[in-house]
C-alpha positions in Angstrom: 125.2 112.4 71.9 123.1 109.7 70.5 119.8 110.5 68.8 117.0 107.9 68.4 114.3 108.2 65.8 111.3 106.2 66.9 108.8 104.8 64.5 105.3 106.2 65.4 101.8 105.9 64.1 101.2 109.6 64.4 102.8 112.9 65.5 101.9 114.5 68.8 102.5 118.2 68.8 102.2 119.1 72.5 102.1 116.9 75.7 100.3 118.1 78.8 100.3 116.4 82.2 97.8 116.9 84.9 99.1 117.9 88.3 97.8 114.7 89.8 99.5 112.6 87.1 102.8 114.5 87.8 102.4 113.9 91.5 101.5 110.2 91.3 103.2 108.8 88.1 106.9 108.7 87.6 108.3 110.6 84.6 109.8 107.3 83.4 106.4 105.5 83.5 104.8 108.3 81.6 107.5 108.4 79.0 107.3 104.6 78.4 103.5 104.8 78.1 103.7 107.8 75.8 106.1 105.9 73.4 103.7 103.0 73.4 100.8 105.3 72.7 102.4 107.0 69.7 103.5 103.6 68.4 99.8 102.4 68.4 100.0 100.2 71.5 96.8 101.2 73.4 97.8 99.5 76.6 95.1 97.9 78.7 92.1 98.6 76.5 89.7 95.8 75.6 89.6 94.5 72.1 86.6 96.7 71.1 88.3 100.0 72.3 91.6 98.9 70.8 89.8 98.6 67.4 88.1 102.0 68.0 91.6 103.5 68.4 92.9 101.7 65.3 90.0 103.2 63.3 90.5 106.6 64.9 94.1 106.5 63.8 93.1 105.8 60.2 90.2 108.3 60.1 91.6 111.1 62.2 89.6 110.8 65.4 90.6 111.1 69.1 92.9 108.5 70.5 92.8 107.2 74.1 95.1 104.7 75.8 95.1 103.2 79.3 98.2 102.1 81.2 99.4 101.3 84.7 102.6 102.4 86.4 105.0 100.1 88.2 102.8 100.5 91.4 99.6 99.6 89.6 98.2 103.1 89.4 96.1 103.5 86.3 96.5 106.5 84.0 95.3 107.6 80.6 96.8 109.2 77.6 94.5 111.0 75.3 95.4 112.6 71.9 93.0 115.1 70.5 91.5 114.5 67.0 93.7 117.2 65.4 96.8 115.7 67.2 97.6 119.1 68.6 97.5 118.0 72.3 98.2 114.8 74.0 97.2 114.7 77.7 98.4 112.4 80.4 95.9 112.2 83.3 94.4 109.9 85.9 90.9 108.5 85.5 88.2 110.9 86.6 90.2 114.0 85.9 89.0 116.6 83.5 91.5 118.8 81.7 
């Protein structure tokens, strides 16, 4: 068995996926995006929102990233301020 230790910008305690995200986004696409998220790659955010996340990482605020799966479906990954929960969901969903 091989174990990989990935460098990350923060630790995410728990990951929650919305039912719609599970139904519409592949596990592989979610995993790849999640790794990008914890490494500080905020996906398709504009420059302003990218900087907001960089600042949030430094000062302990909420983090939000935006990605697309291989079919072009947009989804979000949001990590709460205390890093206790990271949620994967589709735009417009509330968790």
